[in-house]
PyMOL commands that place a pseudoatom at each C-alpha (Angstrom):
pseudoatom trace, name=CA, resn=UNK, resi=1, chain=A, elem=C, hetatm=0, pos=[0.000, 0.000, 0.000]
pseudoatom trace, name=CA, resn=UNK, resi=2, chain=A, elem=C, hetatm=0, pos=[1.415, 3.381, -0.905]
pseudoatom trace, name=CA, resn=UNK, resi=3, chain=A, elem=C, hetatm=0, pos=[2.569, 5.393, 2.119]
pseudoatom trace, name=CA, resn=UNK, resi=4, chain=A, elem=C, hetatm=0, pos=[0.337, 8.276, 1.018]
pseudoatom trace, name=CA, resn=UNK, resi=5, chain=A, elem=C, hetatm=0, pos=[-2.744, 6.091, 1.550]
pseudoatom trace, name=CA, resn=UNK, resi=6, chain=A, elem=C, hetatm=0, pos=[-1.907, 4.608, 4.961]
pseudoatom trace, name=CA, resn=UNK, resi=7, chain=A, elem=C, hetatm=0, pos=[-3.432, 7.510, 6.931]
pseudoatom trace, name=CA, resn=UNK, resi=8, chain=A, elem=C, hetatm=0, pos=[-6.615, 7.566, 4.840]
pseudoatom trace, name=CA, resn=UNK, resi=9, chain=A, elem=C, hetatm=0, pos=[-6.884, 3.799, 5.194]
pseudoatom trace, name=CA, resn=UNK, resi=10, chain=A, elem=C, hetatm=0, pos=[-6.601, 3.969, 8.980]
pseudoatom trace, name=CA, resn=UNK, resi=11, chain=A, elem=C, hetatm=0, pos=[-9.037, 6.904, 9.157]
pseudoatom trace, name=CA, resn=UNK, resi=12, chain=A, elem=C, hetatm=0, pos=[-11.576, 4.813, 7.230]
pseudoatom trace, name=CA, resn=UNK, resi=13, chain=A, elem=C, hetatm=0, pos=[-11.228, 2.132, 9.922]
pseudoatom trace, name=CA, resn=UNK, resi=14, chain=A, elem=C, hetatm=0, pos=[-12.396, 4.649, 12.589]
pseudoatom trace, name=CA, resn=UNK, resi=15, chain=A, elem=C, hetatm=0, pos=[-9.683, 3.488, 14.993]
pseudoatom trace, name=CA, resn=UNK, resi=16, chain=A, elem=C, hetatm=0, pos=[-10.088, 4.675, 18.561]
pseudoatom trace, name=CA, resn=UNK, resi=17, chain=A, elem=C, hetatm=0, pos=[-7.232, 5.055, 21.084]
pseudoatom trace, name=CA, resn=UNK, resi=18, chain=A, elem=C, hetatm=0, pos=[-6.434, 1.757, 22.795]
pseudoatom trace, name=CA, resn=UNK, resi=19, chain=A, elem=C, hetatm=0, pos=[-8.073, -0.440, 20.166]
pseudoatom trace, name=CA, resn=UNK, resi=20, chain=A, elem=C, hetatm=0, pos=[-6.176, -3.458, 18.889]
pseudoatom trace, name=CA, resn=UNK, resi=21, chain=A, elem=C, hetatm=0, pos=[-5.404, -3.483, 15.163]
pseudoatom trace, name=CA, resn=UNK, resi=22, chain=A, elem=C, hetatm=0, pos=[-4.285, -6.655, 13.389]
pseudoatom trace, name=CA, resn=UNK, resi=23, chain=A, elem=C, hetatm=0, pos=[-2.590, -6.151, 10.014]
pseudoatom trace, name=CA, resn=UNK, resi=24, chain=A, elem=C, hetatm=0, pos=[-2.590, -9.381, 8.018]
pseudoatom trace, name=CA, resn=UNK, resi=25, chain=A, elem=C, hetatm=0, pos=[0.438, -9.404, 5.748]
pseudoatom trace, name=CA, resn=UNK, resi=26, chain=A, elem=C, hetatm=0, pos=[2.005, -6.425, 7.494]
pseudoatom trace, name=CA, resn=UNK, resi=27, chain=A, elem=C, hetatm=0, pos=[4.981, -6.077, 5.153]
pseudoatom trace, name=CA, resn=UNK, resi=28, chain=A, elem=C, hetatm=0, pos=[7.418, -3.436, 6.405]
pseudoatom trace, name=CA, resn=UNK, resi=29, chain=A, elem=C, hetatm=0, pos=[5.162, -2.473, 9.318]
pseudoatom trace, name=CA, resn=UNK, resi=30, chain=A, elem=C, hetatm=0, pos=[4.274, 1.055, 8.174]
pseudoatom trace, name=CA, resn=UNK, resi=31, chain=A, elem=C, hetatm=0, pos=[0.572, 0.583, 8.885]
pseudoatom trace, name=CA, resn=UNK, resi=32, chain=A, elem=C, hetatm=0, pos=[1.281, -0.792, 12.388]
pseudoatom trace, name=CA, resn=UNK, resi=33, chain=A, elem=C, hetatm=0, pos=[3.508, 2.164, 13.220]
pseudoatom trace, name=CA, resn=UNK, resi=34, chain=A, elem=C, hetatm=0, pos=[0.993, 4.695, 11.892]
pseudoatom trace, name=CA, resn=UNK, resi=35, chain=A, elem=C, hetatm=0, pos=[-1.841, 3.060, 13.877]
pseudoatom trace, name=CA, resn=UNK, resi=36, chain=A, elem=C, hetatm=0, pos=[0.199, 3.338, 17.087]
pseudoatom trace, name=CA, resn=UNK, resi=37, chain=A, elem=C, hetatm=0, pos=[1.627, 6.804, 16.496]
pseudoatom trace, name=CA, resn=UNK, resi=38, chain=A, elem=C, hetatm=0, pos=[-1.334, 8.634, 15.009]
pseudoatom trace, name=CA, resn=UNK, resi=39, chain=A, elem=C, hetatm=0, pos=[-4.315, 6.773, 16.434]
pseudoatom trace, name=CA, resn=UNK, resi=40, chain=A, elem=C, hetatm=0, pos=[-2.837, 5.644, 19.791]
pseudoatom trace, name=CA, resn=UNK, resi=41, chain=A, elem=C, hetatm=0, pos=[-3.850, 2.067, 18.996]
pseudoatom trace, name=CA, resn=UNK, resi=42, chain=A, elem=C, hetatm=0, pos=[-2.076, -1.154, 19.841]
pseudoatom trace, name=CA, resn=UNK, resi=43, chain=A, elem=C, hetatm=0, pos=[-1.115, -3.207, 16.808]
pseudoatom trace, name=CA, resn=UNK, resi=44, chain=A, elem=C, hetatm=0, pos=[-0.134, -6.732, 15.816]
pseudoatom trace, name=CA, resn=UNK, resi=45, chain=A, elem=C, hetatm=0, pos=[1.294, -7.522, 12.404]
pseudoatom trace, name=CA, resn=UNK, resi=46, chain=A, elem=C, hetatm=0, pos=[1.329, -10.983, 10.890]
pseudoatom trace, name=CA, resn=UNK, resi=47, chain=A, elem=C, hetatm=0, pos=[3.862, -11.614, 8.129]
pseudoatom trace, name=CA, resn=UNK, resi=48, chain=A, elem=C, hetatm=0, pos=[5.061, -14.828, 6.474]
pseudoatom trace, name=CA, resn=UNK, resi=49, chain=A, elem=C, hetatm=0, pos=[8.283, -13.434, 4.987]
pseudoatom trace, name=CA, resn=UNK, resi=50, chain=A, elem=C, hetatm=0, pos=[11.182, -13.613, 7.480]
pseudoatom trace, name=CA, resn=UNK, resi=51, chain=A, elem=C, hetatm=0, pos=[12.886, -10.726, 5.681]
pseudoatom trace, name=CA, resn=UNK, resi=52, chain=A, elem=C, hetatm=0, pos=[9.822, -8.486, 6.096]
pseudoatom trace, name=CA, resn=UNK, resi=53, chain=A, elem=C, hetatm=0, pos=[9.326, -9.590, 9.722]
pseudoatom trace, name=CA, resn=UNK, resi=54, chain=A, elem=C, hetatm=0, pos=[12.879, -8.461, 10.434]
pseudoatom trace, name=CA, resn=UNK, resi=55, chain=A, elem=C, hetatm=0, pos=[12.368, -5.131, 8.602]
pseudoatom trace, name=CA, resn=UNK, resi=56, chain=A, elem=C, hetatm=0, pos=[9.056, -4.457, 10.364]
pseudoatom trace, name=CA, resn=UNK, resi=57, chain=A, elem=C, hetatm=0, pos=[10.483, -5.371, 13.778]
pseudoatom trace, name=CA, resn=UNK, resi=58, chain=A, elem=C, hetatm=0, pos=[13.424, -3.031, 13.233]
pseudoatom trace, name=CA, resn=UNK, resi=59, chain=A, elem=C, hetatm=0, pos=[11.094, -0.216, 12.123]
pseudoatom trace, name=CA, resn=UNK, resi=60, chain=A, elem=C, hetatm=0, pos=[8.958, -0.706, 15.248]
pseudoatom trace, name=CA, resn=UNK, resi=61, chain=A, elem=C, hetatm=0, pos=[12.048, -0.610, 17.485]
pseudoatom trace, name=CA, resn=UNK, resi=62, chain=A, elem=C, hetatm=0, pos=[13.414, 2.458, 15.694]
pseudoatom trace, name=CA, resn=UNK, resi=63, chain=A, elem=C, hetatm=0, pos=[10.066, 4.176, 16.327]
pseudoatom trace, name=CA, resn=UNK, resi=64, chain=A, elem=C, hetatm=0, pos=[10.191, 3.207, 20.015]
pseudoatom trace, name=CA, resn=UNK, resi=65, chain=A, elem=C, hetatm=0, pos=[6.806, 1.497, 19.828]
pseudoatom trace, name=CA, resn=UNK, resi=66, chain=A, elem=C, hetatm=0, pos=[7.685, -2.017, 20.984]
pseudoatom trace, name=CA, resn=UNK, resi=67, chain=A, elem=C, hetatm=0, pos=[5.380, -1.577, 23.993]
pseudoatom trace, name=CA, resn=UNK, resi=68, chain=A, elem=C, hetatm=0, pos=[2.349, -1.168, 21.672]
pseudoatom trace, name=CA, resn=UNK, resi=69, chain=A, elem=C, hetatm=0, pos=[3.320, -2.916, 18.425]
pseudoatom trace, name=CA, resn=UNK, resi=70, chain=A, elem=C, hetatm=0, pos=[4.247, -6.552, 17.870]
pseudoatom trace, name=CA, resn=UNK, resi=71, chain=A, elem=C, hetatm=0, pos=[5.228, -8.360, 14.666]
pseudoatom trace, name=CA, resn=UNK, resi=72, chain=A, elem=C, hetatm=0, pos=[4.612, -12.100, 14.417]
pseudoatom trace, name=CA, resn=UNK, resi=73, chain=A, elem=C, hetatm=0, pos=[6.207, -14.419, 11.869]
pseudoatom trace, name=CA, resn=UNK, resi=74, chain=A, elem=C, hetatm=0, pos=[3.408, -16.703, 10.751]
pseudoatom trace, name=CA, resn=UNK, resi=75, chain=A, elem=C, hetatm=0, pos=[0.638, -17.641, 8.355]
pseudoatom trace, name=CA, resn=UNK, resi=76, chain=A, elem=C, hetatm=0, pos=[-2.402, -15.360, 8.455]
pseudoatom trace, name=CA, resn=UNK, resi=77, chain=A, elem=C, hetatm=0, pos=[-4.699, -18.394, 8.263]
pseudoatom trace, name=CA, resn=UNK, resi=78, chain=A, elem=C, hetatm=0, pos=[-3.297, -19.745, 11.543]
pseudoatom trace, name=CA, resn=UNK, resi=79, chain=A, elem=C, hetatm=0, pos=[-3.813, -16.639, 13.683]
pseudoatom trace, name=CA, resn=UNK, resi=80, chain=A, elem=C, hetatm=0, pos=[-6.476, -16.251, 16.360]
pseudoatom trace, name=CA, resn=UNK, resi=81, chain=A, elem=C, hetatm=0, pos=[-8.127, -12.946, 15.459]
pseudoatom trace, name=CA, resn=UNK, resi=82, chain=A, elem=C, hetatm=0, pos=[-10.517, -12.839, 18.428]
pseudoatom trace, name=CA, resn=UNK, resi=83, chain=A, elem=C, hetatm=0, pos=[-8.635, -10.059, 20.309]
pseudoatom trace, name=CA, resn=UNK, resi=84, chain=A, elem=C, hetatm=0, pos=[-8.807, -7.704, 17.298]
pseudoatom trace, name=CA, resn=UNK, resi=85, chain=A, elem=C, hetatm=0, pos=[-11.008, -4.611, 17.161]
pseudoatom trace, name=CA, resn=UNK, resi=86, chain=A, elem=C, hetatm=0, pos=[-9.856, -3.876, 13.612]
pseudoatom trace, name=CA, resn=UNK, resi=87, chain=A, elem=C, hetatm=0, pos=[-8.338, -6.184, 10.988]
pseudoatom trace, name=CA, resn=UNK, resi=88, chain=A, elem=C, hetatm=0, pos=[-6.626, -4.598, 7.999]
pseudoatom trace, name=CA, resn=UNK, resi=89, chain=A, elem=C, hetatm=0, pos=[-5.926, -6.445, 4.770]
pseudoatom trace, name=CA, resn=UNK, resi=90, chain=A, elem=C, hetatm=0, pos=[-4.397, -5.697, 1.403]
pseudoatom trace, name=CA, resn=UNK, resi=91, chain=A, elem=C, hetatm=0, pos=[-4.904, -9.063, -0.227]
pseudoatom trace, name=CA, resn=UNK, resi=92, chain=A, elem=C, hetatm=0, pos=[-6.504, -10.328, -3.419]
pseudoatom trace, name=CA, resn=UNK, resi=93, chain=A, elem=C, hetatm=0, pos=[-10.236, -11.085, -3.388]
pseudoatom trace, name=CA, resn=UNK, resi=94, chain=A, elem=C, hetatm=0, pos=[-9.496, -14.835, -3.434]
pseudoatom trace, name=CA, resn=UNK, resi=95, chain=A, elem=C, hetatm=0, pos=[-7.432, -14.510, -0.240]
pseudoatom trace, name=CA, resn=UNK, resi=96, chain=A, elem=C, hetatm=0, pos=[-10.162, -12.409, 1.369]
pseudoatom trace, name=CA, resn=UNK, resi=97, chain=A, elem=C, hetatm=0, pos=[-12.620, -15.192, 0.507]
pseudoatom trace, name=CA, resn=UNK, resi=98, chain=A, elem=C, hetatm=0, pos=[-10.364, -17.754, 2.233]
pseudoatom trace, name=CA, resn=UNK, resi=99, chain=A, elem=C, hetatm=0, pos=[-10.127, -15.524, 5.311]
pseudoatom trace, name=CA, resn=UNK, resi=100, chain=A, elem=C, hetatm=0, pos=[-13.852, -14.791, 5.546]
pseudoatom trace, name=CA, resn=UNK, resi=101, chain=A, elem=C, hetatm=0, pos=[-14.722, -17.917, 7.628]
pseudoatom trace, name=CA, resn=UNK, resi=102, chain=A, elem=C, hetatm=0, pos=[-11.920, -16.994, 10.060]
pseudoatom trace, name=CA, resn=UNK, resi=103, chain=A, elem=C, hetatm=0, pos=[-13.304, -13.464, 10.410]
pseudoatom trace, name=CA, resn=UNK, resi=104, chain=A, elem=C, hetatm=0, pos=[-16.832, -14.769, 10.953]
pseudoatom trace, name=CA, resn=UNK, resi=105, chain=A, elem=C, hetatm=0, pos=[-15.644, -17.294, 13.549]
pseudoatom trace, name=CA, resn=UNK, resi=106, chain=A, elem=C, hetatm=0, pos=[-13.145, -15.124, 15.462]
pseudoatom trace, name=CA, resn=UNK, resi=107, chain=A, elem=C, hetatm=0, pos=[-14.217, -11.499, 15.355]
pseudoatom trace, name=CA, resn=UNK, resi=108, chain=A, elem=C, hetatm=0, pos=[-16.559, -10.046, 17.934]
pseudoatom trace, name=CA, resn=UNK, resi=109, chain=A, elem=C, hetatm=0, pos=[-19.615, -7.958, 16.993]
pseudoatom trace, name=CA, resn=UNK, resi=110, chain=A, elem=C, hetatm=0, pos=[-18.626, -4.410, 16.072]
pseudoatom trace, name=CA, resn=UNK, resi=111, chain=A, elem=C, hetatm=0, pos=[-15.107, -5.354, 14.979]
pseudoatom trace, name=CA, resn=UNK, resi=112, chain=A, elem=C, hetatm=0, pos=[-14.122, -3.885, 11.642]
pseudoatom trace, name=CA, resn=UNK, resi=113, chain=A, elem=C, hetatm=0, pos=[-12.421, -5.490, 8.663]
pseudoatom trace, name=CA, resn=UNK, resi=114, chain=A, elem=C, hetatm=0, pos=[-10.855, -2.909, 6.368]
pseudoatom trace, name=CA, resn=UNK, resi=115, chain=A, elem=C, hetatm=0, pos=[-9.694, -4.005, 2.921]
pseudoatom trace, name=CA, resn=UNK, resi=116, chain=A, elem=C, hetatm=0, pos=[-7.627, -2.020, 0.476]
pseudoatom trace, name=CA, resn=UNK, resi=117, chain=A, elem=C, hetatm=0, pos=[-8.686, -2.419, -3.171]
pseudoatom trace, name=CA, resn=UNK, resi=118, chain=A, elem=C, hetatm=0, pos=[-10.274, -5.864, -2.933]
pseudoatom trace, name=CA, resn=UNK, resi=119, chain=A, elem=C, hetatm=0, pos=[-13.736, -6.677, -1.503]
pseudoatom trace, name=CA, resn=UNK, resi=120, chain=A, elem=C, hetatm=0, pos=[-14.730, -9.582, 0.718]
pseudoatom trace, name=CA, resn=UNK, resi=121, chain=A, elem=C, hetatm=0, pos=[-17.142, -11.609, -1.419]
pseudoatom trace, name=CA, resn=UNK, resi=122, chain=A, elem=C, hetatm=0, pos=[-20.565, -12.157, 0.107]
pseudoatom trace, name=CA, resn=UNK, resi=123, chain=A, elem=C, hetatm=0, pos=[-20.273, -9.246, 2.537]
pseudoatom trace, name=CA, resn=UNK, resi=124, chain=A, elem=C, hetatm=0, pos=[-21.850, -5.829, 2.166]
pseudoatom trace, name=CA, resn=UNK, resi=125, chain=A, elem=C, hetatm=0, pos=[-19.472, -3.024, 3.075]
pseudoatom trace, name=CA, resn=UNK, resi=126, chain=A, elem=C, hetatm=0, pos=[-20.774, -0.538, 5.628]
pseudoatom trace, name=CA, resn=UNK, resi=127, chain=A, elem=C, hetatm=0, pos=[-18.885, 2.057, 3.613]
pseudoatom trace, name=CA, resn=UNK, resi=128, chain=A, elem=C, hetatm=0, pos=[-16.542, 2.311, 0.661]
pseudoatom trace, name=CA, resn=UNK, resi=129, chain=A, elem=C, hetatm=0, pos=[-14.100, 5.210, 0.395]
pseudoatom trace, name=CA, resn=UNK, resi=130, chain=A, elem=C, hetatm=0, pos=[-12.322, 6.302, -2.724]
pseudoatom trace, name=CA, resn=UNK, resi=131, chain=A, elem=C, hetatm=0, pos=[-8.853, 7.821, -2.505]
pseudoatom trace, name=CA, resn=UNK, resi=132, chain=A, elem=C, hetatm=0, pos=[-6.502, 9.035, -5.184]
pseudoatom trace, name=CA, resn=UNK, resi=133, chain=A, elem=C, hetatm=0, pos=[-2.817, 8.137, -5.292]
pseudoatom trace, name=CA, resn=UNK, resi=134, chain=A, elem=C, hetatm=0, pos=[-0.350, 7.860, -8.127]
pseudoatom trace, name=CA, resn=UNK, resi=135, chain=A, elem=C, hetatm=0, pos=[-2.868, 9.294, -10.618]
pseudoatom trace, name=CA, resn=UNK, resi=136, chain=A, elem=C, hetatm=0, pos=[-5.509, 6.657, -10.035]
pseudoatom trace, name=CA, resn=UNK, resi=137, chain=A, elem=C, hetatm=0, pos=[-8.397, 5.989, -7.693]
pseudoatom trace, name=CA, resn=UNK, resi=138, chain=A, elem=C, hetatm=0, pos=[-8.224, 3.295, -5.027]
pseudoatom trace, name=CA, resn=UNK, resi=139, chain=A, elem=C, hetatm=0, pos=[-11.029, 1.768, -2.972]
pseudoatom trace, name=CA, resn=UNK, resi=140, chain=A, elem=C, hetatm=0, pos=[-11.139, 1.145, 0.771]
pseudoatom trace, name=CA, resn=UNK, resi=141, chain=A, elem=C, hetatm=0, pos=[-13.841, -1.262, 1.939]
pseudoatom trace, name=CA, resn=UNK, resi=142, chain=A, elem=C, hetatm=0, pos=[-14.992, -1.137, 5.572]
pseudoatom trace, name=CA, resn=UNK, resi=143, chain=A, elem=C, hetatm=0, pos=[-16.996, -4.042, 6.958]
pseudoatom trace, name=CA, resn=UNK, resi=144, chain=A, elem=C, hetatm=0, pos=[-18.493, -4.247, 10.447]
pseudoatom trace, name=CA, resn=UNK, resi=145, chain=A, elem=C, hetatm=0, pos=[-19.113, -7.569, 12.131]
pseudoatom trace, name=CA, resn=UNK, resi=146, chain=A, elem=C, hetatm=0, pos=[-22.827, -7.915, 12.874]
pseudoatom trace, name=CA, resn=UNK, resi=147, chain=A, elem=C, hetatm=0, pos=[-24.362, -8.511, 16.319]
pseudoatom trace, name=CA, resn=UNK, resi=148, chain=A, elem=C, hetatm=0, pos=[-24.610, -12.136, 17.386]
pseudoatom trace, name=CA, resn=UNK, resi=149, chain=A, elem=C, hetatm=0, pos=[-27.789, -13.862, 16.226]
pseudoatom trace, name=CA, resn=UNK, resi=150, chain=A, elem=C, hetatm=0, pos=[-30.271, -14.536, 18.991]
for i in range(1, 150): cmd.bond("trace and resi %d" % i, "trace and resi %d" % (i + 1))
show_as sticks, trace
zoom trace
């Protein structure tokens, strides 16, 4: 995700201070750091690439945020998402489809899933934002987990 979009992406998620943000496929950790610095959130990044885990961990340490940001080396399909208030993803629609059952099983009512560019099939976004970067428009999908069925 372009750095110029990170703030808009996190704003779309309506992150409140103290909330826990999970970034699935956190890459270099820029979204985790922005969530902690600008929104006073706690953040957990999941990344499968050891090289990116190392880069993200170093960026977190350099920012002095190790008390609020953690980077985990692992597969996003193996992570317990139940503590998350917000889950951010920048994955292809097919990957979002594979993650959907995990979201539905793990996330509590009111939790948000925020996807950059690619929708979650079968879900209706509570809002879709359009942002411009690099001379083209990008979409940010925000989904809210529904109340538990009675």
